[in-house]
Backbone as a printed PyTorch tensor [residue, N CA C, xyz], in Angstrom:
tensor([[[-27.6180, -47.4180, -18.1890],
         [-28.6220, -46.6210, -17.7580],
         [-28.2590, -45.7620, -16.3370]],

        [[-27.6190, -46.5690, -15.3160],
         [-26.9450, -45.9740, -14.1300],
         [-25.9010, -45.0040, -14.4390]],

        [[-24.9860, -45.4820, -15.4060],
         [-23.8930, -44.4460, -15.7930],
         [-24.3920, -43.2290, -16.2520]],

        [[-25.6120, -43.2720, -17.1950],
         [-26.0940, -42.0660, -17.5500],
         [-26.7370, -41.2770, -16.5910]],

        [[-27.4040, -41.8330, -15.5070],
         [-28.0670, -41.0880, -14.4610],
         [-27.0040, -40.6260, -13.5530]],

        [[-25.8340, -41.1590, -13.3350],
         [-24.6210, -40.5350, -12.6180],
         [-24.2040, -39.2020, -13.1810]],

        [[-24.1900, -39.1840, -14.5470],
         [-23.7590, -37.9270, -15.1900],
         [-24.8210, -36.7120, -14.9490]],

        [[-26.0210, -37.0980, -14.8900],
         [-27.1870, -36.2440, -14.7650],
         [-27.5440, -35.6380, -13.4330]],

        [[-27.4610, -36.6690, -12.4390],
         [-28.0320, -36.3780, -11.1650],
         [-26.8710, -36.0360, -10.1570]],

        [[-27.0520, -34.9510,  -9.6450],
         [-25.8530, -34.4850,  -8.8220],
         [-25.7540, -35.4380,  -7.6330]],

        [[-26.7420, -35.8880,  -6.9250],
         [-26.6390, -36.7270,  -5.6840],
         [-25.9020, -38.1180,  -6.1050]],

        [[-25.8490, -38.5120,  -7.4120],
         [-25.2490, -39.8140,  -7.7850],
         [-23.6910, -39.6220,  -7.9890]],

        [[-23.3240, -38.4020,  -8.4620],
         [-22.0950, -38.3000,  -8.9650],
         [-20.8930, -38.7360,  -8.0740]],

        [[-21.0460, -38.7870,  -6.7380],
         [-19.8220, -38.9900,  -5.9790],
         [-19.8770, -40.4510,  -5.4200]],

        [[-20.8940, -41.0210,  -5.8420],
         [-21.0480, -42.7110,  -5.4060],
         [-20.0660, -43.2470,  -6.2670]],

        [[-19.5190, -44.3200,  -5.6970],
         [-18.5270, -45.2980,  -6.3350],
         [-19.1950, -46.7510,  -6.4770]],

        [[-18.5730, -47.3320,  -7.4020],
         [-18.9820, -48.7660,  -7.6720],
         [-17.7960, -49.4510,  -8.0460]],

        [[-17.7220, -50.7870,  -7.6540],
         [-16.7200, -51.7610,  -8.1150],
         [-16.7680, -52.0940,  -9.5530]],

        [[-15.8470, -52.8040, -10.0740],
         [-16.0100, -53.0890, -11.5380],
         [-17.0910, -54.3700, -11.7910]],

        [[-17.8960, -54.3160, -12.7040],
         [-18.8610, -55.3390, -13.0380],
         [-18.1450, -56.6790, -13.6830]],

        [[-17.8020, -57.4360, -12.8860],
         [-16.8590, -58.7200, -13.6440],
         [-17.9050, -59.9970, -13.3420]],

        [[-19.1180, -59.6590, -13.1500],
         [-20.0520, -60.8400, -13.0820],
         [-21.1620, -60.5900, -14.1960]],

        [[-21.7310, -61.6240, -14.5460],
         [-22.7480, -61.5310, -15.6750],
         [-23.9880, -60.6940, -15.2630]],

        [[-24.7270, -60.3590, -16.1950],
         [-26.0980, -59.5980, -15.8760],
         [-26.8450, -60.3710, -14.8140]],

        [[-27.3580, -59.8380, -13.8190],
         [-28.1540, -60.5590, -12.6700],
         [-29.7450, -60.3710, -13.0140]],

        [[-30.1560, -60.1870, -14.0450],
         [-31.5640, -60.0180, -14.3100],
         [-31.8190, -60.2850, -15.9470]],

        [[-32.8670, -60.8350, -16.3870],
         [-33.8810, -61.5860, -15.7270],
         [-33.6070, -63.0450, -15.9660]],

        [[-33.9180, -63.8980, -15.0000],
         [-33.6220, -65.2460, -15.1600],
         [-35.1500, -66.0200, -14.8750]],

        [[-35.0180, -67.0820, -15.5760],
         [-36.2310, -68.0970, -15.3610],
         [-35.9360, -68.5230, -13.8710]],

        [[-37.0860, -68.8600, -13.1210],
         [-36.9070, -69.2460, -11.8140],
         [-36.2030, -70.5960, -11.7520]],

        [[-35.4650, -70.6400, -10.5660],
         [-34.5670, -71.9380, -10.2270],
         [-33.8170, -72.3260, -11.4330]],

        [[-33.2610, -71.3200, -12.1330],
         [-32.2630, -71.6740, -13.2140],
         [-31.2750, -70.6170, -13.4890]],

        [[-30.2940, -70.7280, -14.3150],
         [-29.3510, -69.7120, -14.8480],
         [-29.6300, -69.4590, -16.2620]],

        [[-30.8700, -69.5730, -16.7650],
         [-31.3240, -69.3090, -18.0270],
         [-31.9230, -67.9400, -17.9450]],

        [[-31.4800, -67.1810, -18.8460],
         [-32.1840, -65.7990, -19.1600],
         [-33.6700, -65.8090, -19.7110]],

        [[-34.4610, -65.0220, -19.4120],
         [-35.8510, -64.9050, -19.7090],
         [-36.1250, -65.7970, -20.8880]],

        [[-37.0100, -66.6970, -20.8220],
         [-37.6280, -67.4330, -22.0360],
         [-38.9930, -67.3550, -22.0760]],

        [[-39.6260, -66.2930, -21.5130],
         [-41.0700, -66.0690, -21.5730],
         [-41.3480, -65.3240, -22.9390]],

        [[-42.5240, -64.9450, -23.1620],
         [-42.8720, -64.1730, -24.3770],
         [-42.1870, -62.8860, -24.5910]],

        [[-41.9680, -62.2520, -23.2770],
         [-41.2520, -60.9250, -23.3150],
         [-39.8180, -60.9890, -23.7370]],

        [[-39.1930, -62.0420, -23.3160],
         [-37.7650, -62.3460, -23.6840],
         [-36.8750, -60.9500, -23.3330]],

        [[-36.9390, -60.7190, -22.0120],
         [-36.2500, -59.3210, -21.6180],
         [-34.8090, -59.5440, -21.8600]],

        [[-34.1400, -58.3910, -22.1090],
         [-32.6720, -58.4840, -22.4280],
         [-32.0340, -58.6300, -20.8830]],

        [[-30.9950, -59.4010, -20.7110],
         [-30.3420, -59.3920, -19.4960],
         [-29.7780, -57.9430, -19.1610]],

        [[-29.6780, -57.7910, -17.8850],
         [-29.3380, -56.3440, -17.4650],
         [-28.5860, -56.5050, -16.0140]],

        [[-27.6810, -55.6580, -15.7490],
         [-27.0360, -55.5790, -14.4110],
         [-27.9930, -54.7140, -13.5430]],

        [[-29.1270, -55.2680, -13.2610],
         [-30.0230, -54.3450, -12.4930],
         [-29.8520, -54.3090, -11.0910]],

        [[-29.0180, -55.2930, -10.4310],
         [-28.8000, -55.3430,  -8.9580],
         [-27.2750, -54.6670,  -8.6830]],

        [[-27.3020, -53.5480,  -8.0040],
         [-25.9570, -52.7620,  -7.9680],
         [-25.6090, -52.5390,  -6.6330]],

        [[-24.4780, -52.1700,  -6.1920],
         [-23.9920, -51.7340,  -4.9830],
         [-23.1560, -50.4880,  -5.0540]],

        [[-23.5730, -49.4610,  -4.5700],
         [-22.7940, -48.2220,  -4.6950],
         [-22.4260, -47.6600,  -3.4120]],

        [[-21.3560, -46.8360,  -3.1190],
         [-21.1320, -46.3100,  -1.7500],
         [-20.4810, -44.9250,  -1.8440]],

        [[-20.6830, -44.3010,  -0.7450],
         [-20.0960, -42.8190,  -0.7390],
         [-19.8510, -42.6700,   0.6720]],

        [[-18.5280, -42.0500,   0.8640],
         [-18.2130, -41.4300,   2.2390],
         [-18.4870, -40.1730,   2.5360]],

        [[-19.2360, -39.6490,   3.3480],
         [-19.5960, -38.3800,   3.5980],
         [-18.2990, -37.3870,   4.1760]],

        [[-18.0640, -36.1780,   3.6810],
         [-16.8890, -35.5900,   4.1110],
         [-17.5280, -34.5260,   5.2550]],

        [[-16.6120, -33.8620,   5.9860],
         [-16.8570, -32.9760,   6.9500],
         [-18.0740, -31.9090,   6.4430]],

        [[-17.9250, -31.2910,   5.3620],
         [-18.7730, -30.3830,   4.8740],
         [-20.2860, -30.8110,   4.6440]],

        [[-20.4670, -32.0970,   4.5000],
         [-21.8200, -32.5550,   4.4460],
         [-22.2920, -32.9310,   5.6900]],

        [[-21.7330, -33.0080,   6.7700],
         [-22.4590, -33.4640,   8.0580],
         [-22.3950, -32.2340,   8.9810]],

        [[-23.5310, -32.0860,   9.5320],
         [-23.6750, -31.0830,  10.5880],
         [-23.0160, -31.4580,  11.9320]],

        [[-21.8320, -30.9500,  12.0780],
         [-20.9110, -31.4040,  13.1180],
         [-20.6830, -30.2690,  14.1460]],

        [[-20.4310, -30.7220,  15.3410],
         [-19.9640, -29.6480,  16.4720],
         [-18.3950, -29.5770,  16.3950]],

        [[-18.0160, -28.5200,  16.8040],
         [-16.5450, -28.4350,  17.1360],
         [-15.8000, -29.3950,  17.6260]],

        [[-14.7950, -30.0940,  17.1730],
         [-14.1540, -31.1380,  17.8830],
         [-14.6440, -32.4300,  17.5370]],

        [[-15.8890, -32.4870,  16.9040],
         [-16.5190, -33.8650,  16.7400],
         [-15.7260, -34.6870,  15.6730]],

        [[-14.9950, -34.1400,  14.7580],
         [-14.3570, -34.8180,  13.6240],
         [-12.9270, -34.4450,  13.6480]],

        [[-11.8630, -35.2840,  13.2590],
         [-10.6160, -34.9370,  13.2670],
         [-10.4390, -33.8350,  12.0180]],

        [[ -9.1540, -33.3220,  12.0850],
         [ -8.8000, -32.3120,  10.9620],
         [ -8.8250, -32.7970,   9.5720]],

        [[ -8.6410, -34.0110,   9.4940],
         [ -8.6240, -34.6590,   8.1950],
         [ -9.9470, -34.6190,   7.5390]],

        [[-10.1430, -34.5970,   6.1660],
         [-11.3630, -34.2110,   5.4590],
         [-12.1630, -35.3470,   5.7400]],

        [[-11.8020, -36.6150,   5.6130],
         [-12.5780, -37.7750,   5.7520],
         [-12.1600, -38.7180,   7.0260]],

        [[-12.9720, -38.7760,   7.9550],
         [-12.7290, -39.7550,   9.2130],
         [-12.6740, -41.3100,   8.8130]],

        [[-13.2870, -41.6270,   7.7700],
         [-13.5390, -42.9460,   7.4240],
         [-13.2820, -43.3440,   6.0140]],

        [[-12.2780, -44.4030,   5.7170],
         [-11.9530, -44.6670,   4.2830],
         [-12.5980, -46.2050,   4.0580]],

        [[-12.9020, -46.2640,   2.9040],
         [-13.4580, -47.6100,   2.5070],
         [-12.7700, -48.2400,   1.3370]],

        [[-12.3980, -49.5400,   1.3020],
         [-11.8430, -50.2360,   0.4050],
         [-12.6200, -51.3000,   0.0670]],

        [[-13.0090, -51.5110,  -1.2110],
         [-13.6580, -52.6800,  -1.8590],
         [-13.0370, -53.8680,  -1.9780]],

        [[-13.2470, -54.9190,  -1.2550],
         [-12.4790, -56.1950,  -1.3280],
         [-13.1910, -57.3270,  -2.2820]],

        [[-14.4800, -57.2490,  -2.5110],
         [-15.2620, -58.1870,  -3.3800],
         [-16.5480, -57.6900,  -3.8310]],

        [[-16.8630, -57.7870,  -5.1370],
         [-18.0800, -57.4530,  -5.6130],
         [-18.4650, -58.4920,  -6.5260]],

        [[-19.4280, -59.4320,  -6.1740],
         [-19.9050, -60.6480,  -6.8920],
         [-21.3170, -60.7820,  -6.9300]],

        [[-21.7860, -61.6510,  -7.9370],
         [-23.1210, -62.1320,  -7.7530],
         [-23.0790, -63.5540,  -7.5150]],

        [[-24.2370, -64.1720,  -6.9440],
         [-24.4750, -65.4450,  -6.6080],
         [-25.4300, -66.0840,  -7.4340]],

        [[-24.9110, -66.8820,  -8.3730],
         [-25.7790, -67.4800,  -9.4770],
         [-26.4570, -68.7180,  -8.8840]],

        [[-26.0570, -69.3310,  -7.7370],
         [-26.7180, -70.4720,  -7.2150],
         [-28.1700, -70.3950,  -6.6750]],

        [[-28.5650, -69.0610,  -6.4310],
         [-29.8540, -68.6650,  -5.8440],
         [-30.9460, -68.6560,  -6.9920]],

        [[-31.9340, -69.4210,  -6.8970],
         [-32.8690, -69.4190,  -7.9310],
         [-34.3690, -69.0610,  -7.4880]],

        [[-34.5240, -68.4390,  -6.4540],
         [-36.0020, -68.3570,  -5.9210],
         [-36.5640, -66.8060,  -6.5020]],

        [[-35.6520, -66.2160,  -7.1490],
         [-36.2070, -64.9920,  -7.9050],
         [-35.6870, -64.8280,  -9.2200]],

        [[-36.2870, -64.0100,  -9.9450],
         [-35.7250, -63.7540, -11.3250],
         [-34.5930, -62.9120, -11.3800]],

        [[-34.0850, -62.3250, -10.1820],
         [-32.7770, -61.6600,  -9.8450],
         [-31.7880, -62.7190,  -9.3150]],

        [[-30.6680, -62.4200,  -9.4660],
         [-29.6600, -63.1080,  -8.6660],
         [-28.8300, -62.0530,  -7.6840]],

        [[-28.9250, -62.5080,  -6.4310],
         [-28.2060, -61.5090,  -5.3910],
         [-26.8970, -61.1210,  -5.6340]],

        [[-26.5610, -59.7930,  -5.1660],
         [-25.3480, -59.2840,  -5.3220],
         [-24.7860, -58.9080,  -4.0380]],

        [[-23.3220, -59.2700,  -3.6810],
         [-22.8550, -58.8260,  -2.4180],
         [-21.5420, -58.0200,  -2.6210]],

        [[-21.3320, -57.2000,  -1.6460],
         [-20.0270, -56.4110,  -1.7500],
         [-19.2730, -56.7520,  -0.4360]],

        [[-18.1520, -56.8020,  -0.2660],
         [-17.2080, -56.8390,   0.9150],
         [-16.3720, -55.6710,   0.9340]],

        [[-16.5010, -54.8720,   2.1540],
         [-15.5930, -53.6760,   2.2640],
         [-14.8170, -53.7870,   3.5020]],

        [[-13.6750, -53.1180,   3.4380],
         [-12.8590, -52.7680,   4.7070],
         [-13.0760, -51.3460,   5.0290]],

        [[-13.4500, -51.1530,   6.1950],
         [-13.4630, -49.8860,   6.7000],
         [-12.3810, -49.3550,   7.7180]],

        [[-11.7620, -48.2790,   7.5510],
         [-10.6970, -47.8880,   8.4840],
         [-11.2230, -46.4250,   8.9560]],

        [[-11.2430, -46.3420,  10.2940],
         [-11.7820, -45.0950,  10.9650],
         [-10.5050, -44.6520,  11.6720]],

        [[-10.4350, -43.2400,  11.5020],
         [ -9.4210, -42.5190,  12.0720],
         [ -9.8160, -42.2090,  13.4700]],

        [[ -8.9480, -42.2740,  14.6220],
         [ -9.4920, -42.0790,  15.9840],
         [ -9.8630, -40.6300,  16.1110]],

        [[-10.9920, -40.4600,  16.9190],
         [-11.3220, -38.9780,  17.2420],
         [-10.4030, -38.3740,  18.2150]],

        [[ -9.7990, -39.1050,  19.0120],
         [ -8.7720, -38.4700,  19.9580],
         [ -7.5900, -39.2200,  19.8890]],

        [[ -6.2870, -38.7810,  20.0770],
         [ -5.1330, -39.2740,  19.9800],
         [ -4.5510, -39.9410,  21.3370]],

        [[ -5.2110, -39.5540,  22.4480],
         [ -4.7160, -40.1030,  23.8510],
         [ -6.2330, -40.5600,  24.5970]],

        [[ -6.0680, -41.6180,  25.3000],
         [ -7.2400, -42.1340,  25.9480],
         [ -7.7670, -40.9190,  26.9500]],

        [[ -9.1080, -40.9790,  27.1690],
         [ -9.7220, -40.0420,  28.0720],
         [ -9.4820, -40.5080,  29.5250]],

        [[ -9.4310, -41.9890,  29.5470],
         [ -9.3740, -42.7040,  30.9050],
         [ -8.1770, -43.6620,  30.8800]],

        [[ -7.2380, -43.7840,  31.8410],
         [ -6.2410, -44.7050,  31.8680],
         [ -6.5850, -45.6140,  32.9910]],

        [[ -6.4940, -46.9480,  32.7320],
         [ -6.9860, -47.9310,  33.7650],
         [ -5.8530, -49.0140,  33.9800]],

        [[ -5.7390, -49.2560,  35.3100],
         [ -4.8140, -50.3200,  35.6690],
         [ -5.3730, -51.1190,  36.6250]],

        [[ -5.1950, -52.5760,  36.5770],
         [ -5.5690, -53.3330,  37.7790],
         [ -4.3980, -53.3470,  38.7260]],

        [[ -4.7830, -53.3200,  40.0730],
         [ -3.7230, -53.3160,  41.0120],
         [ -3.4470, -54.7420,  41.7210]],

        [[ -2.3430, -55.0720,  42.0370],
         [ -2.1250, -56.2940,  42.7250],
         [ -2.5010, -57.5830,  41.8590]],

        [[ -2.5740, -58.5820,  42.6430],
         [ -2.8860, -59.9650,  42.0500],
         [ -4.3620, -59.9850,  42.0630]],

        [[ -4.9980, -60.4220,  40.8590],
         [ -6.3980, -60.6650,  40.6580],
         [ -6.7440, -62.1520,  40.8450]],

        [[ -7.6080, -62.4370,  41.8300],
         [ -8.3210, -63.7250,  41.9560],
         [ -9.6430, -63.5980,  42.5490]],

        [[-10.3780, -64.8000,  42.6620],
         [-11.6980, -64.8570,  43.2890],
         [-11.6550, -65.1910,  44.7200]],

        [[-10.3350, -65.0550,  45.2400],
         [-10.1020, -65.2020,  46.7640],
         [-10.2570, -63.8450,  47.6020]],

        [[-10.2520, -62.7500,  46.8220],
         [-10.3730, -61.5800,  47.7880],
         [-10.8990, -60.4650,  46.8430]],

        [[-11.3190, -59.3850,  47.3860],
         [-11.6500, -58.2390,  46.6140],
         [-10.5230, -57.6730,  45.7710]],

        [[-10.6300, -57.0740,  44.5980],
         [ -9.7990, -56.5660,  43.8310],
         [ -9.7870, -55.1000,  43.5820]],

        [[ -8.6460, -54.5740,  43.2660],
         [ -8.6490, -53.0600,  43.1680],
         [ -8.2470, -52.5250,  41.7340]],

        [[ -8.8490, -51.3890,  41.3580],
         [ -8.7130, -50.8330,  40.0760],
         [ -8.2710, -49.3610,  40.4220]],

        [[ -7.1240, -48.8590,  39.6890],
         [ -6.6670, -47.5370,  39.7890],
         [ -7.0850, -46.8810,  38.3560]],

        [[ -7.6580, -45.7690,  38.3320],
         [ -7.7430, -45.0040,  36.9320],
         [ -7.5410, -43.6250,  37.1830]],

        [[ -7.2130, -42.9440,  36.0110],
         [ -7.0990, -41.4730,  35.8930],
         [ -7.7450, -40.9650,  34.6970]],

        [[ -8.2870, -39.8070,  34.7280],
         [ -8.8110, -39.1210,  33.6010],
         [ -8.0120, -37.8680,  33.1660]],

        [[ -8.4130, -37.4140,  31.8820],
         [ -7.7970, -36.2220,  31.4980],
         [ -8.5090, -35.0530,  32.1890]],

        [[ -8.0420, -34.1010,  32.0500],
         [ -8.7070, -32.8330,  33.0780],
         [-10.0680, -32.5870,  32.5230]],

        [[-10.4560, -32.5460,  31.1770],
         [-11.6140, -31.9890,  30.8130],
         [-12.7230, -33.1680,  30.6700]],

        [[-12.4570, -34.3240,  31.1160],
         [-13.2170, -35.3090,  30.9460],
         [-14.5780, -35.2230,  31.6610]],

        [[-15.7870, -35.4770,  31.0020],
         [-17.0380, -35.1520,  31.5750],
         [-17.6040, -36.3070,  32.3040]],

        [[-17.1160, -36.5030,  33.5030],
         [-17.4260, -37.7370,  34.3780],
         [-18.9520, -37.6370,  34.8230]],

        [[-19.2840, -38.9500,  35.1330],
         [-20.8010, -38.8830,  35.6540],
         [-20.8050, -39.8870,  36.9040]],

        [[-21.7630, -39.7710,  37.7190],
         [-21.9850, -40.9070,  38.6610],
         [-22.5340, -42.2940,  38.1060]],

        [[-22.9550, -42.1190,  36.8490],
         [-23.4860, -43.3300,  36.3550],
         [-22.3120, -44.0770,  35.4910]],

        [[-21.1380, -43.5220,  35.4080],
         [-19.9240, -44.2450,  34.6380],
         [-19.6620, -45.5310,  35.5160]],

        [[-19.1860, -46.5040,  34.8530],
         [-18.6980, -47.7950,  35.4400],
         [-17.5210, -48.3040,  34.7660]],

        [[-16.8480, -49.3000,  35.4050],
         [-15.6380, -50.0480,  34.8530],
         [-15.9560, -51.3950,  34.7570]],

        [[-15.9400, -51.9500,  33.6550],
         [-16.3310, -53.4020,  33.5160],
         [-15.1830, -54.2440,  33.4560]],

        [[-15.2520, -55.5060,  33.7320],
         [-14.2050, -56.6000,  33.5530],
         [-14.7400, -57.4640,  32.4320]],

        [[-14.0120, -57.4370,  31.4530],
         [-14.3080, -58.1730,  30.1970],
         [-13.2400, -58.9790,  29.7310]],

        [[-13.6150, -60.3680,  29.1790],
         [-12.7840, -61.1530,  28.4910],
         [-12.0380, -60.4560,  27.4020]],

        [[-10.7920, -60.9200,  26.9360],
         [-10.1890, -60.1440,  25.9860],
         [-10.9480, -60.2210,  24.4990]],

        [[-11.6170, -61.2530,  24.3480],
         [-12.4810, -61.4880,  23.2030],
         [-13.7330, -60.8280,  23.1250]],

        [[-13.9170, -59.8260,  24.0790],
         [-15.3500, -59.2310,  24.0080],
         [-15.6530, -58.5560,  22.7470]],

        [[-16.8590, -58.5780,  22.3780],
         [-17.2190, -57.7290,  21.0920],
         [-18.2740, -56.7570,  21.3000]],

        [[-18.7990, -56.6810,  22.5560],
         [-19.9840, -55.6280,  22.6870],
         [-19.8330, -55.1210,  24.2290]],

        [[-20.1870, -53.9580,  24.3600],
         [-20.1370, -53.2940,  25.7560],
         [-20.9660, -54.0820,  26.8280]],

        [[-21.9740, -54.9310,  26.4010],
         [-22.7150, -55.6160,  27.3650],
         [-22.1700, -57.0440,  27.6030]],

        [[-20.9350, -57.3140,  27.0090],
         [-20.3360, -58.5330,  27.2800],
         [-19.5070, -58.6100,  28.6500]],

        [[-19.6340, -57.7250,  29.5760],
         [-18.8890, -57.4870,  30.7850],
         [-19.2600, -58.7680,  31.5690]],

        [[-18.2230, -59.4130,  32.3740],
         [-18.3280, -60.1490,  33.3140],
         [-18.8780, -59.7380,  34.5960]],

        [[-18.3480, -58.5910,  34.9800],
         [-18.9230, -57.8480,  36.3230],
         [-18.4750, -56.3620,  35.9370]],

        [[-18.9330, -55.5600,  36.9450],
         [-18.6150, -54.0790,  36.7580],
         [-18.5470, -53.5060,  38.1100]],

        [[-17.9290, -52.2740,  38.1900],
         [-17.9300, -51.6130,  39.4800],
         [-18.3980, -49.9960,  39.0430]],

        [[-19.1850, -49.5190,  39.9520],
         [-19.6610, -48.0780,  39.6730],
         [-18.3640, -47.2020,  40.1470]],

        [[-18.0420, -46.2400,  39.4670],
         [-16.7360, -45.3130,  39.7120],
         [-17.1300, -44.5650,  41.0030]],

        [[-18.3990, -44.1760,  41.1610],
         [-18.6820, -43.3020,  42.4050],
         [-19.1100, -44.2600,  43.5880]],

        [[-19.9330, -45.1260,  43.4480],
         [-20.4270, -45.9430,  44.6530],
         [-19.2790, -46.9900,  45.2360]],

        [[-18.5170, -47.3740,  44.2960],
         [-17.4330, -48.2870,  44.7440],
         [-16.1260, -47.6660,  44.9040]],

        [[-15.9670, -46.4140,  45.0010],
         [-14.8060, -45.6170,  45.0740],
         [-14.3350, -45.8960,  46.4660]],

        [[-13.0130, -46.1730,  46.7240],
         [-12.3910, -46.2670,  48.0760],
         [-11.3400, -45.2860,  48.3990]],

        [[-10.8070, -44.5350,  47.4160],
         [ -9.8760, -43.6310,  47.4870],
         [ -9.7190, -42.5760,  46.2880]],

        [[ -9.3050, -41.4320,  46.5800],
         [ -9.2240, -40.4430,  45.5480],
         [ -8.2600, -39.2780,  45.8590]],

        [[ -7.3900, -39.0560,  44.8050],
         [ -6.5370, -37.9800,  44.8630],
         [ -6.5960, -37.1370,  43.6610]],

        [[ -5.6620, -36.1590,  43.5290],
         [ -5.7230, -35.1600,  42.4290],
         [ -5.4320, -35.9230,  41.3030]],

        [[ -4.5300, -36.9560,  41.2650],
         [ -3.8960, -37.7030,  40.0100],
         [ -4.8660, -38.7960,  39.5960]],

        [[ -5.4130, -39.5500,  40.6450],
         [ -5.9700, -40.8530,  40.3100],
         [ -7.2860, -41.1430,  41.2800]],

        [[ -7.8950, -42.1880,  40.9980],
         [ -8.9530, -42.7200,  41.8880],
         [ -8.9080, -44.2060,  42.0930]],

        [[ -9.5380, -45.0240,  42.9420],
         [ -9.4190, -46.2120,  43.1390],
         [-10.7490, -46.7460,  43.4960]],

        [[-11.1810, -47.7840,  42.8680],
         [-12.4220, -48.5070,  43.1220],
         [-12.0860, -49.9690,  43.2480]],

        [[-13.1900, -50.6330,  44.0200],
         [-12.8320, -52.1110,  44.0410],
         [-14.0340, -52.9980,  43.4300]],

        [[-13.6990, -54.2590,  43.1450],
         [-14.7600, -55.2220,  42.8300],
         [-14.6860, -56.2120,  43.7180]],

        [[-15.9680, -56.8100,  43.9490],
         [-16.1580, -57.8770,  45.0340],
         [-15.5110, -59.1300,  44.4490]],

        [[-14.8330, -59.8580,  45.3880],
         [-14.2260, -61.1780,  45.0440],
         [-15.3390, -62.1790,  44.5020]],

        [[-16.6310, -62.0340,  45.0980],
         [-17.7080, -62.8450,  44.7000],
         [-18.0330, -62.8440,  43.1520]],

        [[-17.6380, -61.6660,  42.5480],
         [-17.9550, -61.5770,  41.1200],
         [-16.7830, -61.7670,  40.2500]],

        [[-15.7400, -62.1930,  40.7120],
         [-14.4440, -62.4420,  39.8520],
         [-14.5280, -63.9790,  39.5120]],

        [[-14.3580, -64.2640,  38.2130],
         [-14.5090, -65.5050,  37.7370],
         [-13.4830, -66.6230,  38.1620]],

        [[-13.9160, -67.6800,  38.7440],
         [-13.0350, -68.4970,  39.4180],
         [-12.0550, -69.3380,  38.3870]],

        [[-12.5840, -69.5250,  37.1820],
         [-11.8480, -70.1600,  36.1750],
         [-10.6870, -69.5030,  35.7050]],

        [[-10.5120, -68.1230,  36.0140],
         [ -9.4540, -67.2500,  35.4010],
         [ -9.4660, -67.1100,  34.1650]],

        [[ -8.2810, -66.7590,  33.7420],
         [ -8.1350, -66.3250,  32.1110],
         [ -7.4670, -64.9340,  31.8750]],

        [[ -7.5380, -64.4800,  30.6800],
         [ -7.1530, -63.3150,  30.3200],
         [ -8.2470, -62.2450,  30.2070]],

        [[ -8.0730, -61.0010,  30.9320],
         [ -9.0870, -60.0350,  30.8270],
         [ -8.6920, -58.7260,  30.5800]],

        [[ -9.7000, -57.8530,  30.4600],
         [ -9.5050, -56.3320,  30.2400],
         [-10.4870, -55.5340,  31.1380]],

        [[ -9.9730, -54.3520,  31.4830],
         [-10.9530, -53.3640,  32.0940],
         [-11.2450, -52.3030,  31.1880]],

        [[-12.4240, -51.8820,  31.1750],
         [-13.0000, -50.9490,  30.2810],
         [-13.8680, -49.9510,  31.0280]],

        [[-13.4670, -48.6870,  30.7330],
         [-14.4160, -47.6480,  31.4760],
         [-15.4240, -47.2460,  30.5940]],

        [[-16.6930, -47.1770,  30.9640],
         [-17.8320, -46.8760,  30.1130],
         [-18.3510, -45.3900,  30.6250]],

        [[-18.3240, -44.5030,  29.7570],
         [-18.8400, -43.1060,  30.0860],
         [-20.3700, -42.9090,  29.5990]],

        [[-21.1340, -42.5730,  30.7190],
         [-22.5850, -42.4230,  30.5000],
         [-22.9130, -41.1730,  29.5610]],

        [[-21.9680, -40.0770,  29.8330],
         [-22.4450, -39.0030,  29.0420],
         [-21.9480, -39.2070,  27.5900]],

        [[-20.9510, -39.7390,  27.3850],
         [-20.4540, -40.1400,  25.9400],
         [-20.9620, -41.2860,  25.2520]],

        [[-21.6480, -42.2160,  26.1740],
         [-22.5070, -43.4290,  25.8150],
         [-21.3210, -44.1390,  25.0200]],

        [[-20.1250, -44.4900,  25.4550],
         [-19.1370, -45.4160,  24.8130],
         [-18.0040, -45.8150,  25.8700]],

        [[-17.2660, -46.5690,  25.4500],
         [-16.0600, -47.0630,  26.2840],
         [-15.0300, -45.8860,  25.7840]],

        [[-14.3790, -45.4430,  27.0050],
         [-13.4260, -44.3520,  26.6880],
         [-11.9800, -44.6540,  27.2610]],

        [[-11.8080, -45.9430,  27.6010],
         [-10.6490, -46.2360,  28.2550],
         [-10.4820, -47.7750,  28.3570]],

        [[ -9.4740, -48.4050,  27.9400],
         [ -9.3000, -49.7990,  27.9450],
         [ -7.9610, -50.1780,  28.6340]],

        [[ -7.8670, -51.1120,  29.5620],
         [ -6.5330, -51.4610,  30.2050],
         [ -5.6850, -52.3830,  29.1000]],

        [[ -4.4960, -52.4810,  29.6100],
         [ -3.8020, -53.6490,  28.9340],
         [ -4.3620, -55.0380,  29.4470]],

        [[ -4.2280, -56.0810,  28.7250],
         [ -4.5900, -57.5480,  29.1160],
         [ -3.8740, -57.7390,  30.3670]],

        [[ -4.6060, -58.5090,  31.1310],
         [ -3.8370, -59.0530,  32.5010],
         [ -4.5970, -60.4070,  32.7460]],

        [[ -3.8030, -61.3210,  33.7020],
         [ -4.3700, -62.3890,  34.0150],
         [ -5.1350, -62.4890,  35.3350]],

        [[ -6.2130, -63.2850,  35.3260],
         [ -6.8870, -63.4920,  36.6870],
         [ -6.7060, -64.9860,  37.2090]]])
């Protein structure tokens, strides 16, 4: 039925699906792997399905420069498409799919380059030097965060410095800000510096890992 619908319905034609290498997932008696034994005796069916589609540039209302020149900025690879027969609380068996997503970078060079200066420790205030590309839309609300190398979210920072309020020097090529010694972790470890842009609502520069 789904294959027939994909041939007729335009919005379904470009959707992809992995091979159905599992048994029909409907209809089961509850808490069992036995197909319907009720009076209706419904035929087993692959009712639960996972389809996907990657939108191309022509389908997205984009501003100039928002997407790279390539047709698709994201590629999708299906790793696994399976049912889970051990679940019995429904007359359906759940189906899951695992994908790998590869996203092409929107820019080839970082908007901000960051470097920690000197030896970093909790014994004294520390310095950060950074530079931006000429067209970078900076804001007084931008900040530079100190992150452990294993961070997973922009809110995982250990501490941060405001790029304007904590600035101590500025030249045509770079600027310098400080972080207070009281905020530097005494246990030390491997860390990164990340520049967060308020205008772009994202991290736009990451330093090389360094030791504290």
